[in-house]
N, C-alpha and C positions, 0 to 999 in steps of 0.2 A: 487471252482473254482479258487480262489487264489492260493491255492496249485499247482494246474494243470499249471497255468500260470507262476507260479515261476519255475517249472520243466522244461517247454518249453523255457524260458529265460536261463536257465543253459545249456540246450543241444545247443540251438542257440549260445551261447557264447564259447562253447568247440568247436564248428565247425569253429569258426573264425581263420583263420592262423594267426600266431603271428611270425615275422621277428626273425631269429636267434640272440640272444643277445639283444632283445628288451624287454623293461618292459611291464608289463600290469597296466594300470592305470584305476580304477573304478571312476566314478561319478554317484553320486544318487542325484536326486532333485525331485521336485513335478511334474511338467509339465511345457511345454514350449508352449503350447496351449493357445492362447487368452493372452499370458504374455510376453509383448515385453521385460521386464528386464531378466526374467528368460531364454528366447531364447538367449539374447546377452550374458548372462553369461556361458550358455550350450557351445556357439559356441567358446567363448573365452577360455575355459579350453580344449574343443577339440583341437583348433588349436595350444594351446601351447604344448600339448602332443604329437600330430602328428609332430610339429617342432621339437622335440627332437628325433624323428625317433621310438616313442614308440606306443603301441597299447591303443587305448582309447576305454572303454567300458562304454557307458552312460545308465543308467536305469531310467525310469520315472515311476512315481506312477501314472500319468495321472488324476490328480486331485488335487486340493488345500487343500483337508482334507483327504486325503488317508493314513493316519499316519501308520497303520498296514502294508499296502503294500509296503510303503517305507522301513519298518523294515526288511520284509521279503526279499526284493530284496537285502540289504545291506548284510544280511546272506548268500545270494547266492553267492555273490561277495567274501566273506570273505571265504567260503566253495571251491570256485574255486582256491583260492591261489594268488589273484592279490597281485602285488608287492607293491601297495599303493592304497590310497583311498581318495577322495575329497568328502564331504558330505555337503549338504546344508538341514540341518535337518528341518522338519516340525513341531515338536513338541520338545519342550525343554527337556522333560523329558522322553519320549519314546525311543529315540535312545541311551539313556546312557547304556543301556545293551548291546546293538549290538556293540557299541564303546569299550566297555569292552572285548567283544569276538574277536574284531580286535586287541587289544592289547594284549590278550592272543596268538594270532595267530602271532604276531610279524610284524603286517601290520600298517605301520605309517598312520597316518590320518590327513588331514588338513581341517577344516570346513570354509566354505564360506556363506556370506549372513546371514545365522542364525546360533545362537549358541546354547548351552545347559546350563543347570542351574549351577550356579557358586559352585565351589567345586570340579568339574572335569576336571581341567586343565590338570591332569596327562594324560587324555585319548587321547589327540590330540597334534599336533606340535604347531600349533597355529590356531586362528581364524581370518580370514580377511573378512572385512566386511565394511559397512558403519556405522559410529557412529549413531545408529538410534536415540538414546536418544537426541545426539546434534542437530541433523537435525530436529527432531520433536520440540525441544526447539526453534530453530531459527525460524520455522514456527509460534510458537506460539507468539514469540515477534514480528514478523511481522504482524500477525494478531491482536494485540494490537494496535499497530502502525495505521494500516489501519482503525480500528475502531475508533480510537481516545480513548482508553481505556475506553470504555461503550458498553455494548451490551451482548446478549445471544449467546452462540455458542454450537455446538454440535460436536460429533467424531463419524465418522464411522470407526471403528477399523478394523484389520485383522481378522484372524481366531482365535479362543480361543486357548490357548497353545502355540502361536508363539512368540517366543521371539521379534524378529524384530518388530511386530506390537504393541507388549506391550510398548517396548521402544519407538517407535514412540508417541503412546499416553500419555505414561508418560511424555516425553520430552515435548510434546505440552503442557500439564497441568502445568509442571515447567514454560514454557515461559510465560503462562498469569497470573501466580500466583502473586498476589498484584497489577495487572493492571486494576482493575474495570470490567474485563470480568467476565461474569459468564457461567460456563460449566453447563448446564441444563440437557443434557443426552448425552449418548454414548451408542452404541450397535456394536456388531461385523458383519460384511458384508462379511466375508469369503473370502475376496478377489475377489468376483464374482460380475458380474452386478446385476443379479436377487436379490441376497440376499440383495445387498446393496441399490437397490431400494425400497425393501420391508421395512428395517428397518429404512431408511430415512423417509419413509412414516408413519412408526410409531411413530417416533420421532416428526415428523411435526404436526401429529394429536394429539399427548400429549400436544404439546404446538407450535404452528406456529409462535410465536414471535421470529424468528430466525434472527440474523445478519450475522453470519460466520458459516463455516462448515470446519473442519479438515478432510481430507479423508486420510487414511493411505497407499493407493496405487492408482496411475493413473487407473489401472484395473477398478476400481469402480466407476469412475467418471460418466460414461454415465448412470448408475443406479441413481446416486445421482441427475443428471440433470433432468432425466425423473421424478424422483419424484417431484421435485421443479415444473415441467411444470404441471404435474397432479393435484396440489394442488394451481395453479396459482400464484407462489410466485416468485418474482423478487427481485434482488438487494442484493443477498446474496453474501457475500465475501467468496470465496473458495480458500482454500490452500491446495494441494495435496503433494505426495511423489512419487518419482521415477524419473523423469525426462525424460519420454519415450517421444516418438513421437507423440504419441496420446495426452498426456498431454500438449505438446507444441503446438498443433495445437488448443487447446482448449483455450490456453492462446491468441494466435494469434485471434481467433475468440471471444474473450472477455467473453467466458463462465466461465473461471477460472482465478483468479488473479495471482496465481503462482504454481510452483512444486518444492520441494526439491529434485533437481537431485542427483543422485549417478552414480557410474562408474563401470557398470560390465564388461568391457574389462580389466580394471586394476585388478579388485578382481580376474577374472579367471586367468589372466597371472600370477600374484603373488601368487595364490595358486598352480599353478604347480611349480612355482619356489621354494618355499617353501616346496613342498614335496619333490622335488627332492634331496634338502638340506639334508633332513631327511634320504632319502634312502642312500645317499652318506655318511652319518655319519658327516655331517656338520650343523646339527641344534642346536648345544648347545650355550645358550644365546639368542635364539630367543623369542621376546617377545609373550606373550600368546595372545594378541590382536594387530591386525594391521588395523589402520582406512585407509580406501581407500579415505575419503573426501567426502564433499557435497557442494552443490551450490544452492543458491535459483534462479531458472529460473523464470524471468518476462516479460513483455514486453519490458523493456529497454535492456535485453540481450539475448532474446531468438533466434535471429538469429545467 
């Protein structure tokens, strides 16, 4: 079925008219369904490509964990001979082989949001993202301050294999190191509500004495909050990551203390800008990683 869908995708793309002289830019990501950050990033890339008068081809794996589908879709874009690729890798290892194919085909690649394993910097122009480790670390430091340097905390991680999720969790651990907080459990919520609720309940049942929760994406917050309600647990300090409107609303209603905001509009626009530099032969000296910045939103600045 996946091969059939990929063939249909290629045929559909081949039917799209391209303006004379225009470039064709492919964008690959996981999904924009129920993911406000990814939708904003997708829209930003599309707007920047089209503002240049070029053709935008966006492909979606339509799942937070459909790694094989993403790889197949990127291969389809390469086989079509797109002029450039912007990729948001779902898995830090799985996309390496397809990035090598892009390099062999002479197609420049810019990574956004999530990267690949270190040591493969020759496969892409630059990686533009939030410094997820630093953002997670700031969340850990804030959690320690809020809890007064004492208490048990858990982490609801992203999907296994996601560099962004791993960096956020590792950064949070660094932020609470030596503060007196105890990390008693961590499990992957796969970026989705149902799984986040399940793993939060698992961790609560293993040890209900929890004072703080770090959530690696606002997408999973409804599941975490439902798990707490299901177990009649109140007063838990929750810090999340994304800065989405949903996260902001939960700060306003008091469900969540804060969210580490990132800036998808900036990431998307810069992704197209640096890809164009590469296509025009102007990418020499570009840093391998460009940080789009973070900021903790809480009740004091959420407006």
